[in-house]
C-alpha positions as a printed Julia matrix, in Angstrom:
147×3 Matrix{Float64}:
 -11.61    5.25   40.6
 -10.73    3.22   37.55
 -10.98   -0.53   37.68
  -7.64   -2.25   37.06
  -9.32   -4.22   34.27
 -10.65   -1.16   32.39
  -7.75   -1.6    29.99
  -9.28   -4.93   28.94
 -12.66   -3.52   27.97
 -13.22   -3.77   24.24
 -14.32   -0.12   24.01
 -10.87    0.87   25.32
  -8.99   -0.98   22.57
  -7.92    0.79   19.38
  -7.4    -2.59   17.72
 -11.09   -3.44   17.83
 -12.54   -0.52   15.82
  -9.65   -0.9    13.34
 -10.43   -4.61   12.97
 -14.21   -4.11   12.74
 -13.92   -1.26   10.19
 -11.5    -3.24    8.07
 -13.73   -6.3     8.08
 -16.85   -4.29    7.24
 -15.18   -2.33    4.46
 -13.75   -5.47    2.88
 -17.24   -7.0     3.03
 -18.62   -3.98    1.14
 -16.16   -4.62   -1.71
 -17.67   -8.05   -2.4
 -20.57   -6.94   -4.67
 -18.11   -4.99   -6.83
 -15.42   -7.68   -6.92
 -17.66  -10.71   -7.48
 -18.55   -9.75  -11.09
 -14.79   -9.48  -11.77
 -14.18  -12.85  -10.08
 -11.7   -11.26   -7.65
 -11.19  -11.6    -3.92
 -10.22   -8.51   -1.95
  -6.63   -9.76   -1.65
  -6.47  -10.35   -5.41
  -7.87   -6.85   -5.96
  -5.29   -5.07   -3.78
  -2.57   -7.17   -5.4
  -3.76   -6.08   -8.83
  -3.86   -2.45   -7.67
  -0.11   -2.58   -7.02
   0.6    -4.48  -10.24
  -1.48   -1.96  -12.23
   0.63    0.81  -10.78
   4.03   -0.88  -11.13
   3.48   -2.99  -14.3
   6.36   -5.22  -13.15
   7.42   -5.94   -9.56
   9.19   -8.61   -7.54
   7.17  -10.69   -5.11
   9.33   -9.32   -2.29
   8.51   -5.69   -3.18
   4.85   -6.55   -3.71
   4.74   -8.12   -0.25
   6.29   -5.01    1.31
   3.72   -2.74   -0.33
   0.8    -4.95    0.73
   2.15   -5.95    4.17
   1.77   -9.6     3.12
   4.28  -12.45    3.28
   5.16  -14.67    0.33
   3.17  -17.56    1.85
   0.03  -15.46    1.55
   0.93  -13.96   -1.83
   1.95  -17.16   -3.62
  -1.55  -18.68   -3.92
  -3.0   -15.27   -4.8
  -0.45  -14.78   -7.58
  -0.93  -18.33   -8.88
  -4.67  -17.7    -9.15
  -4.15  -14.34  -10.86
  -1.78  -16.01  -13.32
  -4.35  -18.77  -14.02
  -6.89  -16.04  -14.78
  -4.4   -14.48  -17.2
  -3.94  -11.17  -15.36
  -0.26  -11.53  -14.44
   2.75  -13.51  -15.54
   5.24  -14.93  -13.05
   8.86  -15.4   -14.12
  12.28  -15.76  -12.54
  14.65  -12.81  -12.74
  17.44  -13.3   -15.26
  19.83  -11.48  -12.88
  18.93  -13.48   -9.78
  16.77  -16.58  -10.1
  15.77  -16.3    -6.43
  13.63  -13.3    -7.38
  10.2   -13.94   -8.83
   8.94  -11.13  -11.03
   5.25  -10.37  -11.51
   4.33   -8.7   -14.81
   0.98   -7.25  -15.84
  -0.6    -8.86  -18.92
  -2.95   -7.37  -21.52
  -5.9    -9.11  -19.79
  -4.7    -7.63  -16.51
  -4.68   -4.18  -18.06
  -8.22   -4.79  -19.37
  -9.26   -5.79  -15.85
  -8.04   -2.39  -14.65
 -10.54   -0.71  -16.94
 -13.33   -2.96  -15.63
 -12.38   -2.15  -12.01
 -11.99    1.6   -12.47
 -15.38    2.5   -10.95
 -14.86    0.5    -7.73
 -13.11    3.27   -5.73
 -15.95    5.69   -6.51
 -18.57    3.13   -5.5
 -16.72    2.42   -2.27
 -16.42    6.13   -1.55
 -20.21    6.2    -1.27
 -20.12    3.46    1.4
 -17.85    5.38    3.76
 -19.49    8.6     4.88
 -16.42   10.75    5.53
 -15.63   14.27    4.39
 -12.57   14.67    2.17
 -10.72   16.25    5.13
 -11.62   13.38    7.48
 -10.64   10.87    4.8
  -7.24   12.53    4.42
  -6.7    12.66    8.21
  -7.66    9.01    8.63
  -5.36    7.98    5.78
  -2.46    9.88    7.35
  -3.08    8.39   10.8
  -3.37    4.84    9.5
  -0.15    5.13    7.5
   1.56    6.67   10.52
   0.54    3.57   12.53
   1.7     1.25    9.72
   5.03    3.09    9.54
   5.61    2.74   13.27
   4.76   -0.96   13.19
   7.06   -1.55   10.22
  10.03   -0.14   12.16
   9.39   -2.4    15.15
   9.55   -5.64   13.13
């Protein structure tokens, strides 16, 4: 017979292995990001900016699941480092636009080996990697709808 408190055991919580894996993976990025003087949050922000070249803070936040309160200091720091430029939209001054700079593009080249290095840290087959990716984005999609 199951104990009524079995649901509160940590091994019965999906949130814990997700949290622990995320924390451990982010920690493994540090040796690759430190030489570039980037935090993990700055790195994922740059990944989106590298892809988009120009994006509003609102759209950037949606892609990263981060609010503007979290993004603002990250973007200020990236601008100080010369990787992005922040400017108000000419059409609607309420919108802040983030634009990739030449130094930001150069940083992309310097960071290009990080995904391959990280792939060695996570011992998953390509099939398992694809399945995990799909499951995680399915969870994110369901959580996005509920908000």
